[in-house]
C-alpha positions as CSV (number, residue, x, y, z in Angstrom):
1,M,5.9,-53.1,-22.9
2,P,3.9,-51.8,-25.9
3,T,2.3,-48.4,-26.1
4,E,-0.7,-48.3,-23.8
5,T,-3.7,-45.9,-24.2
6,R,-5.7,-44.9,-21.2
7,E,-8.6,-42.6,-20.4
8,F,-8.2,-39.8,-17.9
9,Q,-10.0,-40.3,-14.6
10,A,-12.0,-37.1,-14.8
11,E,-14.1,-35.1,-17.2
12,V,-10.9,-33.9,-18.9
13,K,-12.5,-31.8,-21.7
14,K,-14.4,-29.7,-19.2
15,L,-11.4,-29.4,-16.8
16,L,-8.9,-28.5,-19.5
17,D,-11.3,-25.9,-20.9
18,L,-11.5,-24.4,-17.4
19,M,-7.7,-24.4,-17.3
20,I,-7.4,-22.7,-20.6
21,H,-10.2,-20.1,-20.4
22,S,-10.9,-19.5,-16.7
23,L,-8.4,-20.6,-14.2
24,Y,-5.4,-18.4,-15.1
25,S,-5.7,-14.8,-16.3
26,N,-2.1,-14.8,-17.6
27,K,-0.9,-17.6,-19.8
28,D,2.8,-16.9,-18.9
29,V,2.1,-18.7,-15.6
30,F,2.3,-22.1,-17.3
31,L,6.1,-21.8,-17.0
32,R,5.9,-20.8,-13.3
33,E,3.8,-24.0,-12.6
34,L,6.2,-26.3,-14.5
35,I,9.3,-24.8,-12.8
36,S,7.6,-25.1,-9.4
37,N,6.8,-28.8,-10.1
38,A,10.5,-29.3,-11.1
39,S,11.6,-27.5,-7.9
40,D,9.4,-29.8,-5.8
41,A,10.9,-32.9,-7.6
42,L,14.4,-31.6,-6.8
43,D,13.5,-31.0,-3.2
44,R,12.1,-34.5,-2.9
45,R,15.3,-36.0,-4.4
46,R,17.5,-34.0,-2.1
47,F,15.3,-35.0,0.9
48,A,15.4,-38.7,-0.1
49,G,19.2,-38.4,-0.4
50,L,19.5,-37.6,3.3
51,T,18.8,-41.2,4.1
52,Q,19.8,-42.8,0.8
53,A,22.9,-41.1,-0.4
54,D,23.0,-43.2,-3.6
55,L,19.8,-41.5,-4.8
56,L,21.7,-38.1,-5.1
57,P,23.1,-37.3,-8.6
58,T,26.8,-36.6,-9.1
59,E,25.9,-33.4,-11.0
60,E,24.3,-30.2,-9.6
61,L,20.6,-30.3,-8.9
62,G,18.9,-27.9,-11.3
63,I,16.4,-27.1,-14.0
64,R,17.0,-26.5,-17.7
65,L,14.8,-25.0,-20.4
66,V,15.5,-26.0,-24.0
67,A,13.7,-24.0,-26.7
68,D,13.6,-24.9,-30.3
69,P,12.1,-22.1,-32.4
70,E,12.1,-24.1,-35.6
71,A,10.4,-27.2,-34.1
72,R,8.1,-24.9,-32.0
73,T,8.9,-26.9,-28.8
74,L,9.9,-26.0,-25.3
75,C,11.4,-28.6,-22.9
76,I,11.5,-28.2,-19.1
77,E,14.1,-30.7,-17.7
78,D,15.0,-31.5,-14.1
79,N,17.2,-34.1,-12.4
80,G,14.7,-34.5,-9.5
81,I,13.1,-37.5,-8.0
82,G,11.4,-38.6,-11.2
83,M,8.3,-40.8,-11.6
84,T,7.6,-44.4,-12.3
85,R,5.0,-45.6,-14.8
86,D,2.4,-46.1,-12.0
87,E,3.2,-42.6,-10.6
88,L,2.7,-41.1,-14.0
89,I,-0.7,-42.7,-14.2
90,E,-1.6,-41.7,-10.6
91,N,-0.4,-38.1,-10.7
92,L,-0.9,-37.1,-14.4
93,G,-3.7,-39.5,-15.3
94,T,-6.0,-38.1,-12.6
95,I,-6.6,-34.4,-12.9
96,A,-6.4,-32.5,-9.6
97,R,-4.5,-35.2,-7.8
98,S,-1.2,-33.7,-6.5
99,G,1.8,-35.9,-6.0
100,T,3.3,-33.2,-3.8
101,L,0.3,-33.1,-1.6
102,E,0.2,-36.9,-1.3
103,F,3.9,-36.8,-0.4
104,L,3.4,-34.3,2.3
105,R,0.5,-36.3,3.8
106,N,2.7,-39.4,3.9
107,Q,5.5,-37.4,5.6
108,E,3.0,-36.0,8.1
109,S,1.8,-39.5,9.0
110,A,5.5,-40.5,9.4
111,K,6.1,-37.4,11.5
112,G,9.3,-36.6,9.6
113,D,10.8,-33.3,8.6
114,S,9.6,-32.4,5.1
115,P,11.1,-30.0,2.5
116,D,9.2,-26.9,1.4
117,L,7.1,-28.1,-1.5
118,I,5.1,-25.7,-3.7
119,G,2.4,-27.8,-5.4
120,Q,-0.9,-28.2,-3.6
121,F,-3.7,-28.7,-6.1
122,G,-2.4,-31.0,-8.9
123,V,-3.7,-28.7,-11.7
124,G,-0.6,-26.6,-12.4
125,F,0.8,-29.1,-14.8
126,Y,-2.3,-28.8,-17.0
127,A,-1.7,-25.0,-17.5
128,S,0.6,-26.3,-20.2
129,F,-2.4,-26.7,-22.4
130,M,-3.0,-23.0,-22.5
131,V,0.1,-22.7,-24.7
132,A,0.6,-26.2,-26.1
133,D,-1.6,-28.6,-28.2
134,R,0.5,-31.7,-27.2
135,V,2.5,-32.4,-24.1
136,V,5.0,-35.3,-23.7
137,V,6.4,-36.2,-20.3
138,E,9.5,-38.5,-20.0
139,S,10.4,-39.6,-16.5
140,R,12.8,-41.9,-14.7
141,K,12.5,-42.5,-11.0
142,A,15.7,-42.0,-8.9
143,G,17.2,-45.4,-8.1
144,E,15.6,-47.2,-11.0
145,E,16.8,-48.0,-14.5
146,K,13.5,-47.9,-16.4
147,A,11.9,-44.8,-17.8
148,C,8.4,-44.1,-19.1
149,T,6.9,-41.6,-21.5
150,W,3.4,-40.1,-20.9
151,S,1.8,-38.1,-23.7
152,T,-1.6,-36.5,-24.5
153,D,-3.1,-33.9,-26.8
154,G,-5.6,-32.9,-24.0
155,S,-8.4,-35.1,-25.3
156,G,-10.0,-37.8,-23.2
157,E,-7.0,-40.1,-23.5
158,Y,-3.3,-40.3,-22.8
159,E,-0.6,-42.7,-24.0
160,L,2.1,-44.6,-22.0
161,E,5.1,-46.4,-23.3
162,D,8.5,-47.5,-22.0
163,S,11.5,-45.3,-23.0
164,Q,15.1,-44.5,-22.2
165,L,16.6,-41.7,-20.1
166,D,20.3,-41.4,-19.4
167,A,19.7,-40.2,-15.8
168,A,16.9,-39.9,-13.3
169,G,14.6,-36.9,-13.6
170,T,11.8,-35.6,-15.8
171,R,11.7,-33.9,-19.2
172,I,8.4,-32.2,-20.2
173,T,8.2,-31.3,-23.9
174,L,5.5,-28.8,-25.0
175,H,4.5,-28.7,-28.6
176,L,3.6,-25.1,-28.7
177,K,0.6,-23.5,-30.3
178,D,1.1,-20.7,-32.9
179,V,1.9,-17.3,-31.5
180,D,-1.4,-15.4,-30.9
181,I,-0.7,-12.0,-29.3
182,D,-4.4,-11.1,-29.2
183,G,-5.1,-14.4,-27.5
184,G,-2.2,-13.9,-25.0
185,I,0.0,-16.6,-26.5
186,K,3.5,-15.2,-26.9
187,D,6.5,-16.8,-28.6
188,Y,7.7,-19.1,-25.8
189,T,10.8,-20.2,-27.8
190,D,12.1,-16.6,-27.7
191,E,15.1,-16.2,-25.5
192,W,14.2,-12.8,-24.1
193,E,10.6,-13.8,-23.4
194,L,11.6,-16.9,-21.5
195,K,14.2,-15.0,-19.4
196,N,11.7,-12.3,-18.7
197,I,9.1,-14.9,-17.4
198,V,11.6,-16.7,-15.3
199,K,12.8,-13.4,-13.9
200,R,9.3,-12.4,-13.0
201,F,7.8,-15.6,-11.6
202,S,10.7,-17.9,-10.6
203,D,13.7,-15.7,-9.9
204,F,14.0,-16.9,-6.3
205,V,13.5,-20.6,-6.8
206,S,16.4,-22.1,-4.9
207,Y,17.7,-24.2,-7.8
208,P,19.5,-22.8,-10.9
209,V,17.3,-22.5,-14.0
210,R,19.4,-22.5,-17.2
211,L,18.3,-21.8,-20.7
212,T,19.4,-23.3,-24.1
213,V,17.9,-22.0,-27.3
214,N,18.6,-24.2,-30.4
215,K,19.4,-21.9,-33.3
216,K,19.1,-22.6,-37.0
217,E,22.1,-24.3,-38.6
218,E,23.0,-21.4,-40.8
219,E,23.2,-19.1,-37.9
220,E,25.2,-21.6,-35.9
221,K,27.8,-22.0,-38.7
222,E,28.0,-18.2,-39.3
223,G,28.8,-17.3,-35.8
224,E,30.4,-20.6,-34.6
225,D,33.6,-19.1,-33.3
226,E,31.9,-16.1,-31.6
227,A,29.3,-18.3,-30.0
228,A,31.9,-20.7,-28.6
229,A,33.8,-17.8,-27.1
230,A,30.7,-16.2,-25.7
231,L,29.1,-19.4,-24.4
232,D,27.4,-18.6,-21.1
233,D,25.5,-21.3,-19.2
234,S,24.9,-19.3,-16.1
235,P,21.5,-19.5,-14.4
236,I,18.9,-17.0,-15.6
237,N,17.4,-16.8,-12.1
238,S,19.1,-15.1,-9.2
239,M,18.2,-17.6,-6.5
240,K,18.8,-14.8,-4.0
241,A,15.8,-14.7,-1.8
242,I,17.6,-12.5,0.7
243,W,14.6,-12.4,3.0
244,T,15.3,-16.1,3.9
245,R,18.8,-15.2,5.1
246,P,19.6,-13.9,8.6
247,A,19.8,-10.1,8.5
248,S,23.3,-10.2,9.9
249,E,24.4,-12.0,6.7
250,V,23.0,-9.5,4.3
251,S,24.9,-6.3,3.5
252,D,23.4,-2.9,3.1
253,E,24.4,-3.0,-0.6
254,E,22.6,-6.3,-1.1
255,Y,19.4,-4.8,0.5
256,K,19.7,-1.8,-1.8
257,E,20.2,-3.9,-4.9
258,F,17.2,-6.0,-4.0
259,Y,15.1,-2.9,-3.6
260,T,16.1,-1.7,-7.0
261,H,15.4,-5.1,-8.4
262,I,11.8,-5.3,-7.2
263,T,10.8,-1.6,-7.6
264,H,13.0,-0.3,-10.5
265,D,13.6,2.7,-8.2
266,H,17.3,3.6,-8.3
267,Q,17.0,6.1,-5.4
268,E,18.2,5.0,-2.0
269,P,15.4,3.6,0.2
270,L,14.8,5.4,3.4
271,L,14.9,2.2,5.5
272,H,14.3,-1.5,5.2
273,L,13.0,-4.0,7.7
274,A,13.0,-7.8,7.7
275,T,10.5,-9.6,9.8
276,A,9.1,-13.1,10.3
277,L,5.8,-14.4,11.5
278,E,5.9,-17.7,13.3
279,G,3.4,-19.8,15.0
280,T,0.5,-21.8,13.5
281,F,1.7,-20.7,10.1
282,E,4.8,-19.0,8.9
283,A,5.6,-16.0,6.7
284,R,8.6,-13.8,6.1
285,A,8.7,-10.3,4.8
286,L,11.3,-7.8,3.6
287,L,9.8,-4.3,3.4
288,Y,11.2,-1.0,2.3
289,I,10.1,2.6,2.8
290,P,11.2,4.7,-0.3
291,G,13.1,7.9,0.1
292,L,10.8,9.8,-2.3
293,A,7.1,9.6,-2.9
294,P,6.0,8.1,-6.2
295,F,4.1,10.4,-8.6
296,D,0.9,8.4,-8.3
297,L,0.8,8.3,-4.5
298,Y,-2.4,10.4,-4.3
299,H,-4.0,9.0,-7.5
300,R,-5.6,5.8,-6.0
301,E,-7.0,4.6,-9.2
302,M,-3.5,4.7,-10.7
303,A,-1.4,4.0,-7.6
304,H,0.7,0.8,-7.5
305,R,0.6,-1.2,-4.3
306,G,4.1,-2.3,-3.5
307,I,3.8,-5.7,-1.8
308,Q,4.7,-8.7,-4.0
309,L,3.4,-12.1,-2.7
310,Y,5.5,-15.3,-2.9
311,V,4.7,-18.7,-1.7
312,R,7.8,-20.7,-0.9
313,R,9.9,-18.3,-3.1
314,V,7.6,-18.7,-6.1
315,F,6.0,-15.5,-7.3
316,I,2.2,-15.4,-7.0
317,M,1.0,-11.8,-7.1
318,E,2.5,-8.4,-8.2
319,E,0.4,-6.1,-6.0
320,C,-1.2,-7.8,-3.0
321,S,-3.3,-4.9,-1.5
322,D,-4.8,-7.3,1.1
323,L,-1.5,-7.4,3.0
324,M,-1.1,-3.7,3.6
325,P,-3.7,-1.0,4.4
326,D,-4.2,1.9,2.1
327,Y,-2.5,4.4,4.4
328,L,0.7,2.4,4.1
329,R,0.5,2.0,0.3
330,F,3.9,3.6,-0.1
331,V,5.6,0.5,1.5
332,K,7.4,-1.7,-1.0
333,G,8.7,-5.2,-0.6
334,V,7.9,-8.9,-0.6
335,V,6.0,-11.3,1.6
336,D,6.8,-15.0,1.3
337,S,4.4,-17.4,3.1
338,E,5.1,-21.0,3.8
339,D,1.5,-22.1,3.8
340,L,-0.8,-19.3,2.8
341,S,-4.2,-20.4,1.5
342,L,-4.6,-19.7,-2.2
343,N,-7.3,-20.5,-4.6
344,V,-6.7,-23.2,-7.2
345,S,-5.1,-20.8,-9.7
346,R,-2.7,-19.3,-7.1
347,E,-3.8,-15.9,-8.4
348,M,-6.2,-14.9,-5.7
349,L,-6.0,-15.2,-1.9
350,Q,-8.7,-16.9,0.1
351,Q,-10.1,-14.5,2.6
352,D,-9.1,-16.1,5.9
353,R,-7.4,-15.4,9.2
354,Q,-4.0,-16.0,7.7
355,I,-4.1,-12.9,5.6
356,Q,-5.4,-10.7,8.5
357,A,-2.7,-12.1,10.8
358,I,0.1,-11.3,8.3
359,R,-1.4,-7.8,7.6
360,K,-1.6,-7.1,11.3
361,H,2.0,-8.2,11.9
362,L,3.3,-6.1,9.0
363,V,1.4,-2.9,10.0
364,K,2.8,-3.3,13.6
365,K,6.3,-3.7,12.3
366,V,6.2,-0.8,9.9
367,L,4.8,1.6,12.5
368,Q,7.3,0.4,15.0
369,S,10.2,0.9,12.6
370,L,9.0,4.5,11.9
371,S,8.8,5.1,15.6
372,D,12.3,3.8,16.1
373,L,13.5,6.0,13.2
374,R,11.9,9.1,14.7
375,K,13.7,8.5,18.1
376,Q,17.0,7.6,16.6
377,D,17.3,10.1,13.7
378,E,14.6,12.8,13.8
379,E,16.0,14.7,10.8
380,K,15.8,11.6,8.7
381,Y,12.2,11.0,10.0
382,L,11.2,14.5,9.1
383,G,12.3,13.7,5.5
384,F,9.9,10.8,5.6
385,W,7.1,12.9,7.0
386,A,7.5,15.5,4.3
387,Q,7.0,12.8,1.7
388,F,4.4,10.5,3.3
389,G,2.9,12.3,6.3
390,P,-0.4,13.1,4.7
391,V,-0.9,9.5,3.6
392,L,0.1,8.1,7.0
393,K,-2.6,10.3,8.6
394,E,-5.3,8.6,6.4
395,G,-5.0,5.7,8.9
396,L,-6.7,8.0,11.5
397,L,-9.8,7.7,9.4
398,L,-10.1,3.9,10.1
399,F,-12.2,3.0,13.1
400,E,-10.5,-0.4,13.5
401,E,-7.0,1.2,13.6
402,K,-5.2,1.8,16.9
403,K,-4.9,5.5,16.4
404,D,-2.4,6.3,19.2
405,R,0.4,4.5,17.4
406,I,-0.2,6.7,14.3
407,L,-0.6,9.9,16.4
408,D,2.7,9.1,18.0
409,L,4.2,9.6,14.5
410,V,2.3,12.8,13.6
411,Y,4.2,16.1,13.2
412,S,2.7,19.5,12.7
413,A,3.6,23.2,12.4
414,S,2.7,25.1,15.5
415,T,2.7,28.7,16.8
416,R,5.7,27.9,19.0
417,D,8.3,27.9,16.3
418,D,8.0,29.1,12.7
419,S,11.1,27.2,11.5
420,K,10.3,23.6,12.6
421,L,7.6,21.0,13.0
422,T,6.6,19.6,16.4
423,A,5.6,16.1,17.3
424,L,2.3,15.6,19.1
425,D,3.8,14.0,22.1
426,D,6.3,16.9,22.5
427,Y,3.3,19.3,22.3
428,V,1.5,17.4,25.1
429,E,4.7,17.3,27.2
430,R,5.0,21.1,27.0
431,M,1.4,21.7,27.9
432,P,0.7,23.4,31.3
433,E,-0.9,21.1,33.9
434,D,-4.1,23.0,33.8
435,Q,-4.5,22.9,30.0
436,E,-7.1,20.3,29.2
437,A,-7.1,20.3,25.4
438,I,-4.7,20.1,22.4
439,Y,-5.5,23.3,20.5
440,Y,-5.3,23.2,16.8
441,M,-6.4,25.1,13.7
442,T,-6.9,23.7,10.2
443,G,-6.6,25.6,6.9
444,T,-5.0,25.7,3.5
445,S,-1.6,27.1,4.4
446,R,0.6,27.7,7.4
447,D,1.1,31.4,6.7
448,V,-2.7,32.0,6.5
449,L,-3.3,30.2,9.7
450,A,-0.4,31.9,11.6
451,S,-2.0,35.3,10.9
452,S,-5.5,34.2,11.8
453,P,-7.4,36.4,14.3
454,H,-8.5,33.2,16.1
455,L,-4.9,32.9,17.5
456,E,-4.6,36.4,19.0
457,A,-5.7,35.4,22.6
458,F,-3.6,32.2,22.4
459,K,-0.5,34.2,21.4
460,E,-1.1,36.7,24.1
461,K,-1.4,33.9,26.7
462,G,1.6,32.0,25.2
463,V,-0.7,29.0,24.5
464,E,0.7,26.8,21.7
465,V,-1.6,25.9,18.8
466,L,-1.0,23.3,16.1
467,L,-1.4,24.5,12.5
468,L,-2.7,21.6,10.4
469,T,-2.7,22.2,6.6
470,D,-3.3,18.8,5.0
471,P,-6.7,18.1,3.5
472,V,-7.0,14.8,5.5
473,D,-6.7,16.8,8.8
474,E,-10.1,18.3,8.1
475,V,-11.6,14.8,7.9
476,W,-10.0,12.9,10.8
477,L,-10.5,15.7,13.2
478,Q,-14.2,16.0,12.1
479,Q,-14.9,12.4,13.1
480,M,-15.9,11.4,16.6
481,P,-13.8,13.6,18.8
482,P,-10.3,12.1,18.9
483,E,-8.1,12.1,22.0
484,Y,-4.3,11.7,22.5
485,K,-2.7,10.8,25.8
486,E,-6.1,11.6,27.5
487,K,-6.2,15.1,26.0
488,R,-9.0,16.0,23.7
489,F,-8.5,18.0,20.5
490,Q,-10.1,21.4,20.4
491,S,-10.3,23.7,17.4
492,V,-9.6,27.3,18.2
493,G,-12.1,28.3,15.4
494,K,-15.0,26.4,16.9
495,G,-17.1,27.0,20.0
496,E,-16.4,29.5,22.7
497,I,-12.9,29.8,24.0
498,D,-12.1,31.0,27.4
499,L,-8.4,31.3,28.2
500,Q,-8.7,33.5,31.3
501,D,-7.8,32.0,34.7
502,E,-9.9,32.7,37.8
503,S,-7.9,35.7,38.9
504,E,-8.5,37.5,35.5
505,K,-12.2,36.9,35.4
506,D,-14.5,39.8,36.3
507,E,-18.0,38.6,35.7
508,A,-19.6,42.0,36.7
509,E,-17.4,43.7,34.1
510,T,-18.2,41.2,31.4
511,K,-21.9,41.5,32.0
512,E,-21.6,45.3,31.9
513,E,-19.8,45.1,28.7
514,E,-22.4,42.8,27.1
515,E,-25.2,45.1,28.3
516,A,-23.4,48.2,26.8
517,F,-23.1,46.6,23.4
518,K,-26.4,44.7,23.4
519,D,-28.3,47.0,21.1
520,L,-25.4,47.5,18.7
521,I,-24.9,43.8,18.5
522,Q,-28.6,43.3,17.7
523,A,-28.4,46.0,14.9
524,I,-25.3,44.4,13.4
525,G,-27.0,41.0,13.6
526,S,-29.9,42.3,11.7
527,A,-27.7,43.7,9.0
528,V,-25.8,40.4,8.4
529,Q,-28.6,37.9,9.3
530,N,-28.4,36.2,5.9
531,E,-24.7,35.4,6.4
532,V,-24.4,34.5,10.1
533,K,-26.5,32.7,12.7
534,E,-25.4,34.9,15.6
535,V,-23.3,37.9,16.5
536,R,-21.6,38.0,19.8
537,L,-18.7,39.6,21.7
538,S,-15.4,37.7,21.5
539,S,-12.9,36.7,24.2
540,R,-10.4,35.4,21.6
541,L,-9.8,38.6,19.7
542,K,-7.1,41.0,20.8
543,Q,-6.0,43.0,17.8
544,S,-8.6,42.2,15.0
545,P,-12.1,43.6,15.0
546,S,-13.9,40.5,13.9
547,C,-13.7,36.8,13.2
548,L,-16.0,33.9,12.2
549,V,-16.5,31.0,14.5
550,L,-18.1,27.6,13.9
551,E,-20.1,25.6,16.4
552,D,-18.8,22.2,17.5
553,G,-19.8,19.7,14.8
554,D,-20.1,22.3,12.0
555,L,-18.1,21.6,8.8
556,S,-15.2,23.9,8.1
557,P,-15.2,25.8,4.8
558,Q,-12.3,23.7,3.6
559,L,-14.2,20.4,4.3
560,E,-17.3,21.8,2.7
561,A,-15.3,22.6,-0.5
562,M,-13.8,19.0,-0.5
563,L,-17.3,17.5,-0.2
564,R,-18.7,19.7,-3.0
565,Q,-15.8,18.8,-5.2
566,A,-16.6,15.1,-4.6
567,G,-20.2,15.7,-5.5
568,Q,-21.5,15.2,-2.0
569,E,-24.3,17.2,-0.4
570,V,-23.3,19.8,2.2
571,P,-25.6,20.6,5.0
572,D,-26.6,24.3,5.3
573,H,-25.1,26.1,8.3
574,K,-24.0,29.6,9.1
575,P,-21.0,30.7,11.1
576,I,-21.0,33.0,14.2
577,L,-19.6,36.5,13.9
578,E,-17.5,37.4,16.9
579,L,-16.6,41.1,17.5
580,N,-13.8,42.5,19.6
581,P,-15.3,44.9,22.2
582,N,-12.0,46.6,22.8
583,H,-11.2,47.5,19.2
584,A,-11.5,51.1,18.1
585,I,-13.9,50.3,15.3
586,M,-16.4,48.8,17.8
587,K,-16.1,51.8,20.2
588,K,-16.7,54.3,17.4
589,L,-19.6,52.2,16.0
590,Q,-21.1,52.3,19.5
591,G,-20.8,56.1,19.5
592,L,-22.4,56.2,16.0
593,F,-25.2,54.0,17.2
594,E,-25.9,56.0,20.3
595,A,-26.1,59.2,18.2
596,N,-28.5,57.6,15.6
597,G,-29.5,54.0,15.8
598,T,-30.9,54.0,12.3
599,D,-27.7,55.4,10.6
600,P,-27.3,53.5,7.3
601,R,-23.6,53.4,7.8
602,I,-24.0,50.9,10.6
603,S,-25.3,48.3,8.1
604,N,-22.4,49.0,5.8
605,Y,-19.9,48.7,8.6
606,A,-21.5,45.4,9.7
607,S,-21.1,44.0,6.1
608,L,-17.5,45.2,6.1
609,L,-16.8,43.5,9.5
610,F,-18.2,40.3,8.1
611,G,-16.2,40.6,4.9
612,Q,-13.0,41.2,6.9
613,A,-13.6,38.1,9.0
614,V,-14.1,36.0,5.8
615,L,-10.9,37.3,4.3
616,A,-8.9,36.9,7.5
617,E,-9.4,33.1,7.5
618,G,-8.5,32.8,3.8
619,G,-12.1,32.5,2.6
620,Q,-13.8,33.9,-0.5
621,L,-16.5,36.6,-0.5
622,T,-19.7,35.7,-2.2
623,D,-20.0,39.2,-3.6
624,P,-16.6,40.8,-3.8
625,A,-17.9,43.7,-5.9
626,A,-20.4,44.8,-3.3
627,F,-17.7,44.6,-0.6
628,T,-15.3,46.8,-2.6
629,Q,-18.0,49.3,-3.4
630,K,-19.0,49.8,0.3
631,L,-15.3,50.0,1.3
632,S,-14.7,52.7,-1.4
633,E,-17.7,54.7,-0.2
634,L,-16.6,54.7,3.4
635,M,-13.0,55.6,2.4
636,A,-14.2,58.5,0.3
637,E,-16.4,59.7,3.2
638,A,-13.6,59.5,5.7
639,I,-11.2,61.4,3.4
């Protein structure tokens, strides 16, 4: 049959322009698309061979790339099902018609088992025109003797002619455009470049991908003996999608090698977990938690999300942030979906329930694995907590998150033991029956918190207090009051604290004490009225003379500093100054006041008591020089 010229059944110029300039952001993906098409063709031939054994080839099913730098061509060959002349017209002559999709529909109507096929949209083949100015397709259908050649330069027409192929399959020859690095067109005849693209996009395609690079004659003659000795026709893809294999068949060494392969981290991962989502749609995942935190963990604008997305073992996306919440951004691994909805370029996910369902499943499995690790090997878990604990607690800021499953994993320093951290559930288990709250204190360091005056009454009573020092603690505890195991969280630095039981309370004595110090408290309040909203006697102080207390709902100094640093407005509020009525300073001040209520030293002492309270909680004085001068004057007078 003579050469036949036909027109495309679509507005080809516009569509090809879309392919070249809009549909794909990375021109390298043309090879992914062509290898995916070849893989589908191989699947279809293997599937057909189940009922017609004579359709199977005697040689191994596979894909071969043949690059010719001198001719500027790249061939993609497969020994798959092949196409007839009519199928070439139907599948390649109509843009956006997918032979794979049509095959699947036919199989569904026949209610037969179908192989996993990648193509969905029928446009991936045309990605070739991003890098080639002419494409030639030679194909021979399995079980037939005739072959046909289809070719086009991407204009409104394509040509068809009969041809000869020694075996069934398809050969696509790309006549490559000139290299244009600025335009994103690399040298696609370069051996290293091709291997790199296959490794990135098609490493886990289940058929071998081999590469042949035709060298210049001079080079071939010069190194003929060496080349013959070093001839290596091994596949350039690994085909080892270990997440598709049963966990019992994969060794720990294989898991570690795969972790290194996808992360380039040569450290031992802390743990791995393989999981599958089954039901209305399917997905598999192999996830890892690293042993060490990456340098960019807290730099969100720089941080790399670790979840790679595959669809039927074909690489789609390097960092799929939609599949893992930000507070689990340290998790690495792959997710491979059987039928995830993608947009036409396969580069972006459609926002649908599938993504949310996969994300929900992965989060549940990661948190469950961490919970299991904590129960089975607490020392190993504490190593994880030291690296990633503050990031994990960011999940407590999400209103939609089930906070209890994160709180189950939280560890904190406490006043019970200086040498080790305690889990929240262990704290609750140790609480006396009559204790209604989980007491905590936030600050910049454990040492500063441990010596805080706010803890004196708690230490005296033997009441354990959690010491939380991560910046995120200031935020999640400031949100709507959290609870854990039906116990509310209570800051020891906010509100009034009463740790006395009924037998210790003497209301008459308390009122008498308040009456005795009433005038002195008023005088001290007048002296520091610009710094505090109220001065009152304290029930929490036992050794220190003073401390600052916030009302429930007030921002802590640390949180205020964080907000200012972020350029946020901070509401004005003043702390409460609490004074210890049993401290020697207060008793001597009372004597001084009774002798002369207008003594100027009372004002100076009031300022010093306020300054002491600020310093005791690790704060900064607004006027350190004035504080030092008053302290020097009083020291000189005392001496």
